[in-house]
Backbone atoms as SQL, in Angstrom:
CREATE TABLE atoms (id INTEGER PRIMARY KEY, chain TEXT, resi INTEGER, resn TEXT, atom TEXT, x REAL, y REAL, z REAL);
INSERT INTO atoms VALUES
  (1, 'A', 1, 'MET', 'N', -22.745, 13.396, 2.769),
  (2, 'A', 1, 'MET', 'CA', -22.436, 12.408, 3.781),
  (3, 'A', 1, 'MET', 'C', -23.508, 11.319, 3.775),
  (4, 'A', 2, 'LYS', 'N', -23.076, 10.072, 3.691),
  (5, 'A', 2, 'LYS', 'CA', -24.005, 8.953, 3.639),
  (6, 'A', 2, 'LYS', 'C', -24.446, 8.577, 5.056),
  (7, 'A', 3, 'THR', 'N', -25.750, 8.394, 5.232),
  (8, 'A', 3, 'THR', 'CA', -26.283, 8.007, 6.523),
  (9, 'A', 3, 'THR', 'C', -26.052, 6.522, 6.758),
  (10, 'A', 4, 'LYS', 'N', -25.540, 6.194, 7.925),
  (11, 'A', 4, 'LYS', 'CA', -25.329, 4.794, 8.261),
  (12, 'A', 4, 'LYS', 'C', -26.628, 4.212, 8.791),
  (13, 'A', 5, 'ILE', 'N', -26.925, 3.010, 8.356),
  (14, 'A', 5, 'ILE', 'CA', -28.127, 2.314, 8.764),
  (15, 'A', 5, 'ILE', 'C', -27.739, 1.242, 9.782),
  (16, 'A', 6, 'TYR', 'N', -28.354, 1.283, 10.937),
  (17, 'A', 6, 'TYR', 'CA', -28.079, 0.308, 11.981),
  (18, 'A', 6, 'TYR', 'C', -29.238, -0.676, 12.088),
  (19, 'A', 7, 'LYS', 'N', -28.879, -1.945, 12.232),
  (20, 'A', 7, 'LYS', 'CA', -29.864, -3.024, 12.280),
  (21, 'A', 7, 'LYS', 'C', -29.738, -3.783, 13.597),
  (22, 'A', 8, 'THR', 'N', -30.765, -4.546, 13.903),
  (23, 'A', 8, 'THR', 'CA', -30.733, -5.386, 15.095),
  (24, 'A', 8, 'THR', 'C', -29.784, -6.557, 14.879),
  (25, 'A', 9, 'LEU', 'N', -29.483, -7.235, 15.949),
  (26, 'A', 9, 'LEU', 'CA', -28.619, -8.411, 15.893),
  (27, 'A', 9, 'LEU', 'C', -29.195, -9.457, 14.948),
  (28, 'A', 10, 'SER', 'N', -30.469, -9.765, 15.096),
  (29, 'A', 10, 'SER', 'CA', -31.062, -10.826, 14.279),
  (30, 'A', 10, 'SER', 'C', -31.087, -10.459, 12.799),
  (31, 'A', 11, 'VAL', 'N', -31.391, -9.218, 12.479),
  (32, 'A', 11, 'VAL', 'CA', -31.426, -8.788, 11.079),
  (33, 'A', 11, 'VAL', 'C', -30.019, -8.821, 10.492),
  (34, 'A', 12, 'THR', 'N', -29.040, -8.333, 11.242),
  (35, 'A', 12, 'THR', 'CA', -27.654, -8.337, 10.766),
  (36, 'A', 12, 'THR', 'C', -27.166, -9.756, 10.511),
  (37, 'A', 13, 'ALA', 'N', -27.419, -10.640, 11.456),
  (38, 'A', 13, 'ALA', 'CA', -26.989, -12.033, 11.300),
  (39, 'A', 13, 'ALA', 'C', -27.643, -12.659, 10.072),
  (40, 'A', 14, 'ARG', 'N', -28.922, -12.406, 9.881),
  (41, 'A', 14, 'ARG', 'CA', -29.639, -12.958, 8.730),
  (42, 'A', 14, 'ARG', 'C', -29.062, -12.403, 7.424),
  (43, 'A', 15, 'MET', 'N', -28.763, -11.106, 7.396),
  (44, 'A', 15, 'MET', 'CA', -28.197, -10.488, 6.194),
  (45, 'A', 15, 'MET', 'C', -26.837, -11.082, 5.847),
  (46, 'A', 16, 'LEU', 'N', -26.060, -11.438, 6.880),
  (47, 'A', 16, 'LEU', 'CA', -24.721, -11.973, 6.664),
  (48, 'A', 16, 'LEU', 'C', -24.695, -13.492, 6.559),
  (49, 'A', 17, 'GLY', 'N', -25.821, -14.126, 6.842),
  (50, 'A', 17, 'GLY', 'CA', -25.894, -15.577, 6.773),
  (51, 'A', 17, 'GLY', 'C', -25.116, -16.269, 7.885),
  (52, 'A', 18, 'LEU', 'N', -25.081, -15.635, 9.054),
  (53, 'A', 18, 'LEU', 'CA', -24.351, -16.181, 10.207),
  (54, 'A', 18, 'LEU', 'C', -25.281, -16.278, 11.405),
  (55, 'A', 19, 'PRO', 'N', -24.950, -17.163, 12.347),
  (56, 'A', 19, 'PRO', 'CA', -25.781, -17.284, 13.547),
  (57, 'A', 19, 'PRO', 'C', -25.704, -16.026, 14.419),
  (58, 'A', 20, 'THR', 'N', -26.812, -15.695, 15.045),
  (59, 'A', 20, 'THR', 'CA', -26.831, -14.533, 15.936),
  (60, 'A', 20, 'THR', 'C', -25.834, -14.700, 17.076),
  (61, 'A', 21, 'THR', 'N', -25.667, -15.923, 17.561),
  (62, 'A', 21, 'THR', 'CA', -24.744, -16.151, 18.671),
  (63, 'A', 21, 'THR', 'C', -23.317, -15.797, 18.286),
  (64, 'A', 22, 'TYR', 'N', -22.951, -16.058, 17.049),
  (65, 'A', 22, 'TYR', 'CA', -21.597, -15.760, 16.575),
  (66, 'A', 22, 'TYR', 'C', -21.383, -14.250, 16.453),
  (67, 'A', 23, 'ILE', 'N', -22.347, -13.552, 15.869),
  (68, 'A', 23, 'ILE', 'CA', -22.249, -12.097, 15.737),
  (69, 'A', 23, 'ILE', 'C', -22.184, -11.458, 17.125),
  (70, 'A', 24, 'LYS', 'N', -23.022, -11.914, 18.033),
  (71, 'A', 24, 'LYS', 'CA', -23.032, -11.371, 19.394),
  (72, 'A', 24, 'LYS', 'C', -21.689, -11.605, 20.084),
  (73, 'A', 25, 'GLU', 'N', -21.144, -12.803, 19.941),
  (74, 'A', 25, 'GLU', 'CA', -19.860, -13.122, 20.560),
  (75, 'A', 25, 'GLU', 'C', -18.747, -12.226, 20.024),
  (76, 'A', 26, 'LEU', 'N', -18.699, -12.030, 18.707),
  (77, 'A', 26, 'LEU', 'CA', -17.681, -11.164, 18.122),
  (78, 'A', 26, 'LEU', 'C', -17.831, -9.726, 18.614),
  (79, 'A', 27, 'ALA', 'N', -19.062, -9.259, 18.738),
  (80, 'A', 27, 'ALA', 'CA', -19.305, -7.895, 19.228),
  (81, 'A', 27, 'ALA', 'C', -18.859, -7.759, 20.682),
  (82, 'A', 28, 'GLU', 'N', -19.175, -8.752, 21.492),
  (83, 'A', 28, 'GLU', 'CA', -18.788, -8.706, 22.906),
  (84, 'A', 28, 'GLU', 'C', -17.277, -8.761, 23.083),
  (85, 'A', 29, 'ARG', 'N', -16.583, -9.390, 22.125),
  (86, 'A', 29, 'ARG', 'CA', -15.119, -9.482, 22.171),
  (87, 'A', 29, 'ARG', 'C', -14.455, -8.321, 21.426),
  (88, 'A', 30, 'ASN', 'N', -15.279, -7.335, 21.018),
  (89, 'A', 30, 'ASN', 'CA', -14.800, -6.152, 20.293),
  (90, 'A', 30, 'ASN', 'C', -14.059, -6.496, 19.008),
  (91, 'A', 31, 'LYS', 'N', -14.498, -7.545, 18.327),
  (92, 'A', 31, 'LYS', 'CA', -13.902, -7.947, 17.052),
  (93, 'A', 31, 'LYS', 'C', -14.614, -7.292, 15.871),
  (94, 'A', 32, 'ILE', 'N', -15.872, -6.875, 16.074),
  (95, 'A', 32, 'ILE', 'CA', -16.637, -6.205, 15.034),
  (96, 'A', 32, 'ILE', 'C', -17.275, -4.950, 15.630),
  (97, 'A', 33, 'PRO', 'N', -17.561, -3.961, 14.798),
  (98, 'A', 33, 'PRO', 'CA', -18.166, -2.729, 15.311),
  (99, 'A', 33, 'PRO', 'C', -19.610, -2.945, 15.752),
  (100, 'A', 34, 'VAL', 'N', -19.929, -2.344, 16.886),
  (101, 'A', 34, 'VAL', 'CA', -21.278, -2.451, 17.436),
  (102, 'A', 34, 'VAL', 'C', -21.622, -1.138, 18.130),
  (103, 'A', 35, 'LEU', 'N', -22.875, -0.756, 18.045),
  (104, 'A', 35, 'LEU', 'CA', -23.383, 0.406, 18.756),
  (105, 'A', 35, 'LEU', 'C', -24.251, -0.131, 19.880),
  (106, 'A', 36, 'LYS', 'N', -23.874, 0.166, 21.110),
  (107, 'A', 36, 'LYS', 'CA', -24.654, -0.314, 22.255),
  (108, 'A', 36, 'LYS', 'C', -25.560, 0.808, 22.730),
  (109, 'A', 37, 'VAL', 'N', -26.858, 0.517, 22.750),
  (110, 'A', 37, 'VAL', 'CA', -27.867, 1.460, 23.189),
  (111, 'A', 37, 'VAL', 'C', -28.593, 0.812, 24.356),
  (112, 'A', 38, 'LYS', 'N', -28.286, 1.318, 25.556),
  (113, 'A', 38, 'LYS', 'CA', -28.767, 0.701, 26.799),
  (114, 'A', 38, 'LYS', 'C', -28.328, -0.758, 26.805),
  (115, 'A', 39, 'ASN', 'N', -29.246, -1.693, 26.803),
  (116, 'A', 39, 'ASN', 'CA', -28.862, -3.114, 26.830),
  (117, 'A', 39, 'ASN', 'C', -29.035, -3.780, 25.463),
  (118, 'A', 40, 'ARG', 'N', -29.090, -2.973, 24.414),
  (119, 'A', 40, 'ARG', 'CA', -29.289, -3.514, 23.068),
  (120, 'A', 40, 'ARG', 'C', -28.092, -3.234, 22.181),
  (121, 'A', 41, 'MET', 'N', -27.895, -4.115, 21.220),
  (122, 'A', 41, 'MET', 'CA', -26.814, -3.955, 20.249),
  (123, 'A', 41, 'MET', 'C', -27.417, -3.604, 18.891),
  (124, 'A', 42, 'ARG', 'N', -26.767, -2.660, 18.215),
  (125, 'A', 42, 'ARG', 'CA', -27.157, -2.304, 16.848),
  (126, 'A', 42, 'ARG', 'C', -25.909, -2.377, 15.981),
  (127, 'A', 43, 'PHE', 'N', -26.103, -2.808, 14.739),
  (128, 'A', 43, 'PHE', 'CA', -24.988, -3.054, 13.834),
  (129, 'A', 43, 'PHE', 'C', -25.213, -2.377, 12.499),
  (130, 'A', 44, 'ASN', 'N', -24.124, -1.921, 11.899),
  (131, 'A', 44, 'ASN', 'CA', -24.131, -1.490, 10.514),
  (132, 'A', 44, 'ASN', 'C', -23.630, -2.708, 9.735),
  (133, 'A', 45, 'PRO', 'N', -24.514, -3.406, 9.032),
  (134, 'A', 45, 'PRO', 'CA', -24.120, -4.655, 8.369),
  (135, 'A', 45, 'PRO', 'C', -22.915, -4.525, 7.440),
  (136, 'A', 46, 'GLU', 'N', -22.798, -3.410, 6.739),
  (137, 'A', 46, 'GLU', 'CA', -21.652, -3.241, 5.836),
  (138, 'A', 46, 'GLU', 'C', -20.353, -3.106, 6.623),
  (139, 'A', 47, 'ALA', 'N', -20.384, -2.398, 7.745),
  (140, 'A', 47, 'ALA', 'CA', -19.190, -2.264, 8.581),
  (141, 'A', 47, 'ALA', 'C', -18.820, -3.609, 9.195),
  (142, 'A', 48, 'VAL', 'N', -19.824, -4.391, 9.562),
  (143, 'A', 48, 'VAL', 'CA', -19.565, -5.720, 10.121),
  (144, 'A', 48, 'VAL', 'C', -18.966, -6.620, 9.048),
  (145, 'A', 49, 'ARG', 'N', -19.518, -6.577, 7.850),
  (146, 'A', 49, 'ARG', 'CA', -18.996, -7.390, 6.742),
  (147, 'A', 49, 'ARG', 'C', -17.526, -7.037, 6.474),
  (148, 'A', 50, 'GLN', 'N', -17.214, -5.752, 6.469),
  (149, 'A', 50, 'GLN', 'CA', -15.841, -5.314, 6.238),
  (150, 'A', 50, 'GLN', 'C', -14.926, -5.810, 7.356),
  (151, 'A', 51, 'ALA', 'N', -15.379, -5.720, 8.603),
  (152, 'A', 51, 'ALA', 'CA', -14.578, -6.195, 9.733),
  (153, 'A', 51, 'ALA', 'C', -14.351, -7.702, 9.644),
  (154, 'A', 52, 'LEU', 'N', -15.379, -8.441, 9.234),
  (155, 'A', 52, 'LEU', 'CA', -15.239, -9.888, 9.077),
  (156, 'A', 52, 'LEU', 'C', -14.242, -10.224, 7.973),
  (157, 'A', 53, 'ASP', 'N', -14.280, -9.468, 6.880),
  (158, 'A', 53, 'ASP', 'CA', -13.316, -9.667, 5.800),
  (159, 'A', 53, 'ASP', 'C', -11.892, -9.430, 6.289),
  (160, 'A', 54, 'GLU', 'N', -11.701, -8.388, 7.084),
  (161, 'A', 54, 'GLU', 'CA', -10.375, -8.075, 7.621),
  (162, 'A', 54, 'GLU', 'C', -9.908, -9.158, 8.597),
  (163, 'A', 55, 'LEU', 'N', -10.821, -9.640, 9.436),
  (164, 'A', 55, 'LEU', 'CA', -10.480, -10.726, 10.365),
  (165, 'A', 55, 'LEU', 'C', -10.078, -11.978, 9.597),
  (166, 'A', 56, 'ALA', 'N', -10.820, -12.289, 8.554),
  (167, 'A', 56, 'ALA', 'CA', -10.528, -13.471, 7.750),
  (168, 'A', 56, 'ALA', 'C', -9.180, -13.342, 7.057),
  (169, 'A', 57, 'ALA', 'N', -8.871, -12.152, 6.559),
  (170, 'A', 57, 'ALA', 'CA', -7.594, -11.935, 5.887),
  (171, 'A', 57, 'ALA', 'C', -6.418, -12.130, 6.841),
  (172, 'A', 58, 'ARG', 'N', -6.628, -11.788, 8.107),
  (173, 'A', 58, 'ARG', 'CA', -5.580, -11.959, 9.123),
  (174, 'A', 58, 'ARG', 'C', -5.602, -13.365, 9.716),
  (175, 'A', 59, 'GLY', 'N', -6.593, -14.151, 9.367),
  (176, 'A', 59, 'GLY', 'CA', -6.724, -15.492, 9.938),
  (177, 'A', 59, 'GLY', 'C', -7.194, -15.459, 11.381),
  (178, 'A', 60, 'ASP', 'N', -7.933, -14.418, 11.727),
  (179, 'A', 60, 'ASP', 'CA', -8.372, -14.214, 13.107),
  (180, 'A', 60, 'ASP', 'C', -9.829, -14.599, 13.318),
  (181, 'A', 61, 'ILE', 'N', -10.337, -15.483, 12.468),
  (182, 'A', 61, 'ILE', 'CA', -11.723, -15.944, 12.594),
  (183, 'A', 61, 'ILE', 'C', -11.707, -17.334, 13.201),
  (184, 'A', 62, 'ASP', 'N', -12.461, -17.493, 14.268),
  (185, 'A', 62, 'ASP', 'CA', -12.529, -18.807, 14.915),
  (186, 'A', 62, 'ASP', 'C', -13.995, -19.220, 15.013),
  (187, 'A', 63, 'TYR', 'N', -14.522, -19.684, 13.906),
  (188, 'A', 63, 'TYR', 'CA', -15.931, -20.023, 13.824),
  (189, 'A', 63, 'TYR', 'C', -16.108, -21.536, 13.775),
  (190, 'A', 64, 'ALA', 'N', -16.866, -22.035, 14.714),
  (191, 'A', 64, 'ALA', 'CA', -17.209, -23.461, 14.708),
  (192, 'A', 64, 'ALA', 'C', -18.617, -23.591, 15.231),
  (193, 'A', 65, 'GLU', 'N', -19.504, -24.128, 14.408),
  (194, 'A', 65, 'GLU', 'CA', -20.889, -24.314, 14.859),
  (195, 'A', 65, 'GLU', 'C', -21.229, -25.778, 14.805);
């Protein structure tokens, strides 16, 4: 069984090349997987990347910066 690695919001956003505000917004809207620990969010970057790919395939991405 492969261990999942969880990263902070800022590290995940940097790894994906996206703004932290966008990743946070998607997590709050339950569009991407997030682990909430007290008042903090943790992400598995690969799971987030996969979710973003699925959203894009469905045309469900609304990104404007």
